[in-house]
N, C-alpha and C positions, 0 to 999 in steps of 0.2 A: 125235920124241917117244920117250922110253925109260921103263923101269919107274920110275926115280928121279924123273922129271918128273911122272908120273901120281901117284906116291906123295905128292909134295910138294903137288900141287894138291888132292888129297883131304884131306890133313891140314890144309891151310889152310882148306878149306871146311867141315871138321868138327873144330872145335878140341877137343883133348883125345883124339882118336880114336887108336887104335893101328892103323896101316895097313901092310900088307905087300903089295907088288905084285911078281909074278914073270912072266917071259916066257922063251920059248925062241928067239923069232925077231923080237922088237920089232915084231910086227904083232898077235899074239894075246896078250892079258894076262889074268892072273888076280889078283884083289884079295881079300884078306881084310881086312875093316874091322870093328873092334870099338869101338862108340861108345855112349855114354849117350843120344845123340840119337835112337837107334833104338827106345828103350823105348816100348811101346804102339803102335807102328806096324806095319802089314802089310808084307810083303816088297816089294810094289810101291812103297809109300811110302819105304821104305828105299832102294830103288834110285833113285828120283826124287831123293832128297837127295844121293846120290853123283853122279848125272848133273848136277845143279845146281852141285856143286862143280867138275866138269870143264868146265862151260860149253860153248862151241862146239867144244871139242877132240873131243868124242864124235861119231863119224861123220865127222869130217875127218881129224885126225892119229891118232886112235884108231879102228881099224877093228873090233876085236873085244875085248870086256872081259867076262870072267866075274866076277860079284860074289858074295861071300859076306858078308852083312852081319849082324853079330850084336851083341847087347847084351853088356855085361860078364858078366851072369849066365848068359847062353846060352853064352858062350865058356868059363866055368868049368865048366859042366855037360858040355860037349863034351870037355874035357880028360881 
């Protein structure tokens, strides 16, 4: 499992999302996801959406994933 695989899984599970996944060692990953689906949801709920997109890969093939989950408005404000 590499960063591109994780990026594709998240993008497939959250249609329309902007997804960037980075790694230094193909073991620890950091994901920035900007998606309308996160609007009105708490951080835990946002992470659950990402985990659902990854399915059984989380904890098996993906050992560590840092998630930054933002709405488009939050992303624009952070820029």
